[in-house]
Phi, psi and omega in degrees: 000321176301311178303319181295323178290320175299316177301319179296316175299320184289317177298322178297312180299318177305311183298312188293324174297315180300314176306307180305316181298315179298313177306311174309310180300315183289327178292323176291326183289320175304318183284327177290318178300319185295316179292321176295328177293320180299314180295323179295319173300310179305313181299323178295318177292317177295321175295309180300324179297319179294325181290316180302312180299313177297316178282319187251346179092002179213149168275134186299146180285344179208167187284336173307331181287324175292330174297310187286324191253339188233013171067025172292135176242129180231129169288081194285355172275344180265314197235141176249127185248138169253111178246107188259100181286131186252313186179156182299348180234022176229132181304127170302144174286129179234139184217135184239136182234143175280133180283151184102012174105338184276000000 
């Protein structure tokens, strides 16, 4: 009877450990996907800015110009963009953050 109880406890511990490992794995995967999405948005903004510079000879002062003239689409409900215009011939500093604190 005692051996059966110990075996059952060990099986339950093994099961709980597996659940914890899976939960950690899913969390890391979600974080990685989120980071890649932020990077894609940043790259899209930079690509549109570079296209503007190539075509018109200047970097735009704000992201709205890229939206209006270069078809840039941002999911503004998901992302906050910091677009720091430095000058017409200097690539703007761009940062993208997920709204909601992440």
